[in-house]
MARNUPA-873110 format. One line per 8 residues: number of its first residue (from 1); for each residue x, y, z of C-alpha. Coordinates in Angstrom, 2 decimals. Layout:
// MARNUPA-873110
NUM = X,Y,Z  ...
This chain:
// MARNUPA-873110
1 = -13.65,20.52,-0.62  -16.39,18.92,1.29  -16.13,18.70,4.59  -14.67,15.44,5.78  -17.02,14.09,8.24  -20.19,15.39,6.23  -18.99,13.69,3.01  -17.91,10.48,4.51
9 = -21.73,9.97,6.13  -22.49,10.37,1.97  -20.30,8.46,0.93  -21.13,5.32,3.18  -24.79,6.11,2.51  -24.96,6.09,-1.13  -28.26,5.75,-2.78  -29.19,2.59,-4.45
17 = -28.97,1.80,-7.84  -31.91,2.24,-9.63  -32.04,-0.99,-10.97  -31.42,-4.15,-9.64  -27.48,-5.38,-10.42  -27.55,-8.36,-13.16  -26.63,-11.69,-11.62  -24.19,-13.57,-14.20
25 = -25.49,-16.14,-15.96  -24.37,-19.67,-14.16  -21.34,-21.66,-15.96  -19.11,-24.46,-15.07  -16.69,-22.03,-13.93  -18.17,-21.10,-9.97  -21.43,-19.87,-11.33  -19.52,-16.51,-13.00
33 = -19.35,-15.17,-16.34  -16.16,-14.36,-17.26  -16.09,-11.63,-20.13  -14.10,-12.39,-22.70  -12.93,-10.10,-26.41  -10.13,-10.46,-29.16  -7.20,-9.24,-27.67  -6.01,-5.46,-29.28
41 = -2.58,-3.85,-29.32  -1.08,-0.31,-29.29  2.71,0.73,-29.46  3.72,2.42,-26.68  7.09,3.85,-26.64  8.37,0.88,-28.54  6.33,-1.61,-26.73  2.91,-3.25,-27.44
49 = 0.55,-2.98,-25.12  -2.35,-5.10,-24.90  -6.01,-4.01,-24.44  -9.08,-5.39,-24.88  -12.53,-3.80,-25.77  -16.31,-4.22,-25.22  -18.17,-2.00,-27.84  -21.48,-3.23,-28.12
57 = -22.98,-0.37,-25.33  -25.75,1.81,-27.10  -24.26,4.51,-29.45  -23.20,7.59,-27.02  -22.58,5.52,-23.98  -20.23,6.41,-21.07  -16.86,4.88,-21.18  -15.06,2.77,-18.37
65 = -11.28,1.43,-18.45  -10.45,-1.06,-16.05  -6.78,-1.09,-14.48  -5.12,-4.28,-12.59  -2.72,-3.87,-9.78  1.23,-5.60,-9.19  1.83,-8.71,-10.55  -1.90,-9.11,-11.85
73 = -3.05,-8.54,-15.47  -6.44,-6.99,-17.10  -8.30,-10.90,-16.78  -8.61,-10.08,-12.86  -11.26,-7.85,-13.99  -13.23,-10.30,-16.62  -15.68,-11.45,-13.69  -16.27,-7.62,-12.58
81 = -17.18,-6.77,-16.76  -20.12,-8.39,-17.52  -22.20,-6.13,-14.59  -21.45,-2.83,-16.97  -21.72,-3.63,-20.45  -25.25,-3.01,-20.75  -24.20,0.89,-20.39  -20.83,1.24,-20.91
89 = -18.40,0.75,-23.65  -15.72,-1.19,-21.41  -11.81,-1.59,-21.90  -9.38,-3.73,-19.74  -5.48,-3.11,-20.33  -2.26,-5.19,-19.52  0.61,-2.42,-18.34  3.74,-3.44,-19.91
97 = 5.78,-6.06,-18.04  2.62,-7.53,-16.89  -0.20,-9.66,-18.58  0.23,-9.90,-22.35  1.99,-6.76,-23.13  5.60,-6.60,-23.74  8.52,-5.76,-20.93  10.91,-3.31,-21.00
105 = 14.06,-2.64,-19.93  13.23,0.11,-17.15  9.95,1.07,-15.72  8.63,4.21,-15.05  5.37,6.25,-13.74  5.46,8.51,-16.86  5.75,5.49,-19.07  2.56,3.45,-17.42
113 = 1.05,6.67,-17.74  1.80,6.80,-21.41  0.19,3.36,-21.84  -3.36,4.58,-20.19  -3.52,7.43,-22.48  -2.22,5.63,-25.84  -5.11,2.61,-25.27  -7.34,5.64,-24.22
121 = -6.87,7.36,-27.26  -6.29,4.07,-29.65  -9.96,2.79,-28.26  -11.50,6.06,-28.33  -12.86,6.07,-24.60  -11.81,9.75,-23.95  -13.23,11.44,-21.46  -13.11,8.27,-19.38
129 = -13.83,7.05,-15.81  -11.05,4.76,-14.73  -11.46,1.70,-12.19  -8.05,0.84,-10.80  -6.89,-1.34,-8.02  -3.86,-0.96,-5.95  -0.61,-0.55,-8.54  -2.62,1.24,-10.94
137 = -4.11,3.84,-9.10  -0.74,6.09,-9.33  -0.60,5.88,-12.78  -3.79,6.86,-13.48  -3.96,9.85,-11.31  -0.49,10.72,-13.23  -2.15,10.43,-16.93  -4.93,12.63,-15.60
145 = -1.84,15.28,-15.16  -0.53,14.80,-18.95  -3.99,15.09,-20.43  -6.81,16.53,-18.13  -9.01,16.20,-20.52  -8.17,12.04,-21.29  -9.75,10.95,-17.69  -13.11,12.78,-16.52
153 = -13.42,10.26,-13.16  -11.24,8.02,-11.34  -12.32,5.10,-8.75  -9.03,3.78,-7.18  -9.30,0.75,-5.07  -6.85,0.01,-2.03  -3.90,1.84,-3.88  -0.73,3.13,-1.92
161 = -0.71,6.35,-4.14  2.77,7.09,-5.12  2.97,10.22,-4.09  4.49,13.24,-2.05  3.64,12.53,1.67  2.94,8.86,1.44  5.02,6.79,3.41  6.78,4.36,1.43
169 = 5.77,0.70,2.69  8.64,-0.86,4.77  11.20,-3.20,2.80  10.00,-6.30,4.62  6.50,-5.71,3.36  7.85,-6.14,-0.50  10.08,-9.02,0.38  7.08,-11.05,-0.78
177 = 7.02,-9.89,-4.51  10.96,-10.72,-5.00  10.93,-13.36,-7.46  12.90,-15.00,-10.54  11.96,-16.72,-13.45  11.20,-20.25,-13.21  9.65,-23.24,-15.45  6.78,-25.58,-14.29
185 = 6.15,-28.59,-15.92  2.52,-28.30,-16.11  -0.31,-25.83,-15.21  -1.38,-28.15,-12.21  1.54,-26.55,-10.85  1.22,-23.30,-11.49  -2.02,-23.56,-10.14  -0.44,-25.24,-6.55
193 = 2.38,-22.47,-6.78  0.14,-19.37,-7.51  -0.59,-16.84,-4.28  -2.14,-13.85,-3.79  0.40,-11.45,-2.79  -0.50,-10.11,0.07  -2.37,-12.99,1.13  -6.09,-12.54,1.00
201 = -9.10,-13.75,2.26  -11.46,-16.18,0.97  -11.88,-16.02,-2.76  -13.85,-17.70,-5.08  -12.80,-21.02,-6.76  -13.56,-20.34,-10.37  -12.42,-16.64,-10.22  -9.26,-17.82,-8.63
209 = -8.67,-20.52,-11.30  -9.71,-18.26,-14.30  -6.83,-15.72,-12.85  -4.11,-18.46,-13.00  -4.86,-19.80,-16.32  -4.04,-16.26,-17.77  -1.22,-15.49,-15.51  1.26,-17.66,-16.68
217 = 2.35,-18.97,-20.59  4.00,-21.47,-22.28  8.01,-22.07,-22.37  10.53,-24.06,-23.40  8.60,-27.03,-22.89  6.62,-26.16,-19.56  5.21,-22.97,-17.90  6.10,-19.50,-16.49
225 = 4.73,-16.50,-15.30  3.92,-13.81,-17.62  5.18,-10.95,-14.95  8.72,-9.40,-15.59  10.33,-10.49,-12.31  12.70,-7.16,-12.52  9.76,-5.29,-12.04  9.83,-2.85,-9.16
233 = 6.42,-1.47,-7.57  7.92,0.89,-5.89  9.63,2.13,-9.31  12.75,3.04,-6.68  14.90,3.74,-9.99  12.77,6.17,-11.06  13.50,9.58,-10.27  9.89,11.09,-11.50
241 = 7.88,8.18,-10.02  6.13,10.63,-7.49  2.35,11.71,-8.74  2.34,15.56,-9.07  0.68,17.70,-6.18  -2.61,19.18,-7.02  -4.30,16.27,-8.98  -7.32,18.04,-9.99
249 = -8.98,14.77,-11.81  -12.36,13.97,-8.98  -11.40,10.78,-7.63  -13.40,8.19,-5.18  -11.32,6.10,-3.04  -12.16,2.65,-1.54  -10.31,0.26,0.76  -11.13,-3.08,2.04
257 = -11.53,-3.01,5.93  -9.33,-5.59,6.65  -6.52,-4.60,3.68  -2.98,-5.26,4.72  -1.86,-2.53,2.06  -4.26,0.44,3.57  -5.34,1.31,7.10  -7.86,3.84,8.10
265 = -5.23,6.15,9.03  -3.60,5.91,5.68  -6.46,5.86,3.36  -7.78,9.39,5.08  -4.14,10.57,4.63  -4.41,9.71,0.59  -7.67,11.23,0.61  -6.42,14.49,2.02
273 = -3.52,14.70,-0.56  -5.83,14.57,-3.41  -7.54,17.83,-3.53  -10.63,16.30,-6.03  -11.24,12.98,-3.85  -14.47,12.58,-1.98  -14.38,10.73,1.75  -12.71,7.08,1.80
281 = -15.47,3.95,1.24  -14.56,0.70,3.05  -15.85,-2.51,1.80  -16.49,-4.68,4.67  -14.80,-8.28,5.18  -12.57,-7.51,2.35  -8.64,-7.59,2.54  -6.51,-6.25,-0.14
289 = -7.83,-7.83,-3.29  -11.41,-6.02,-2.74  -12.64,-6.97,-6.69  -11.82,-10.97,-5.80  -12.82,-11.24,-2.68  -15.70,-8.96,-2.57  -16.77,-8.63,-6.24  -20.60,-8.23,-5.92
297 = -20.10,-5.56,-2.82  -17.74,-3.81,-4.91  -19.22,-3.60,-8.09  -22.74,-2.04,-6.50  -20.16,0.53,-4.68  -18.41,1.42,-8.54  -22.01,1.47,-10.05  -23.76,3.79,-7.47
305 = -20.40,6.09,-7.95  -21.18,6.25,-11.55  -24.81,7.33,-11.11  -23.92,9.64,-8.14  -21.62,11.39,-10.87  -17.73,12.94,-10.39  -17.34,15.32,-7.34  -16.34,18.66,-9.57
313 = -14.49,21.51,-8.09  -17.13,23.63,-6.56  -17.45,20.71,-4.40  -20.85,19.22,-5.85  -21.51,16.03,-8.00  -22.49,16.35,-11.61
């Protein structure tokens, strides 16, 4: 592993991308272009897992899979995907219990990892680079332990890894996620009730509206949230929830400097527990939801990391 201080300086001084990051075409929704593609589905342990694939990159192009966080869904990435379609085959997916995927009686870390691997196999993405926000980071690491050949690299964003040595959040931190199923009369009421948890900095109104519109579904003459309210983000009932030690997958770790989930000390701890992870990269002026609050900065960093290549076991990028 590289020296931490030297690696940190290198990470914070990433070389600029070789071409300008494209500016999305202006649209009515806040000037952002939102990617869309027909939904696909793969069955995993009896539950349909929804994903979308953008397959218009040149033949042989590298692949990307974007993973969302807790109580979120794949549409959180729709404003990010257009920045990568020129050179990558790109996919996004919904975990079970979230978005347009089916619900389960019981959720487990291994189950979420199997969902990731099933989408990778069904879409022909291996070996893929995974870009995961928040909750999505731990199942990605677990999946790499099950099938090391499926994921070549992960960019993990503001994730409190469910990993031995990382303290669980305090119960008060999880109370905000408690919810029961409610029916709202119309989409206007849905918009009025929607909140980012934890609380967030400024988010473009067009991006937020796009996310809200895809966060609810029609039910009994009204609208209700798509997520399963019984889903525990810490998977406390799963005895095998911890990502096993010794994750060999190359990882880059990103967090927001104002994050209420990840402190600088916690970021350093998480990185120290991942054997093939470079020093953490800080996105300025961002809370937990980096992809919503600082999307252009995040795109620039991810593109630079992809060009730099993952850290190899000998400490050098390839």
